[in-house]
C-alpha positions in Angstrom: 12.7 2.9 -20.8 14.7 1.8 -17.8 14.3 -1.3 -15.8 12.2 0.2 -13.0 9.6 1.5 -15.5 9.3 -1.9 -17.1 9.0 -3.7 -13.8 6.3 -1.2 -12.7 4.3 -1.8 -15.9 4.6 -5.5 -15.6 3.5 -5.5 -11.9 0.5 -3.4 -12.9 -0.5 -5.7 -15.8 0.0 -8.8 -13.7 -2.1 -7.4 -10.9 -4.9 -6.4 -13.2 -4.8 -9.9 -14.8 -5.0 -11.6 -11.4 -7.8 -9.2 -10.3 -9.9 -9.8 -13.4 -9.5 -13.5 -13.7 -9.2 -14.5 -10.0 -6.8 -17.4 -10.8 -5.8 -19.8 -13.4 -6.2 -23.6 -14.0 -4.1 -26.2 -15.6 -4.2 -30.0 -16.4 -1.6 -32.4 -15.2 -1.4 -36.0 -16.2 -0.2 -38.6 -13.8 0.3 -42.4 -14.1 -1.8 -44.1 -11.5 -1.0 -47.8 -12.3 1.5 -49.6 -14.5 1.1 -53.3 -15.1 3.4 -54.6 -17.7 2.8 -52.7 -20.9 -0.4 -51.4 -19.7 -0.5 -48.0 -18.1 -3.5 -46.2 -16.4 -3.1 -42.4 -16.8 -5.3 -39.9 -15.2 -5.7 -36.2 -16.1 -6.4 -34.0 -13.1 -7.5 -30.3 -13.5 -5.9 -28.1 -10.9 -6.8 -24.5 -10.2 -5.0 -21.8 -8.4 -6.7 -18.9 -6.9 -5.0 -15.6 -6.8 -6.1 -13.6 -3.7 -7.5 -10.1 -4.4 -5.3 -8.5 -1.8 -2.3 -9.9 -3.7 -3.5 -8.5 -7.0 -4.2 -5.0 -5.5 -0.9 -5.2 -3.7 0.9 -5.9 -7.1 -0.9 -2.9 -8.8 0.0 -0.5 -5.9 3.6 -1.7 -5.9 3.8 -1.4 -9.6 2.5 2.1 -9.5 5.1 3.1 -6.8 7.9 1.5 -8.8 6.7 3.2 -12.0 6.6 6.7 -10.2 10.0 6.1 -8.6 11.3 5.2 -12.1 10.1 8.5 -13.5 11.5 10.5 -10.5 14.9 8.8 -10.6 15.5 9.9 -14.2 15.9 13.6 -13.1 
């Protein structure tokens, strides 16, 4: 497999994952106050939404790159 085929497959998989899940979330910990040896830490849950047009675009681009990877082999 050449690099174009692998890139096409990765784009298709990432596009499908973004389309099916709609985004991802993560937790970040920040220190809000520090008074001597005492620390006040807060965990905040952040979420990132992946637009559907971006997911569909990644799948289409992955398909184009995959087809071009097969045609470039000849």
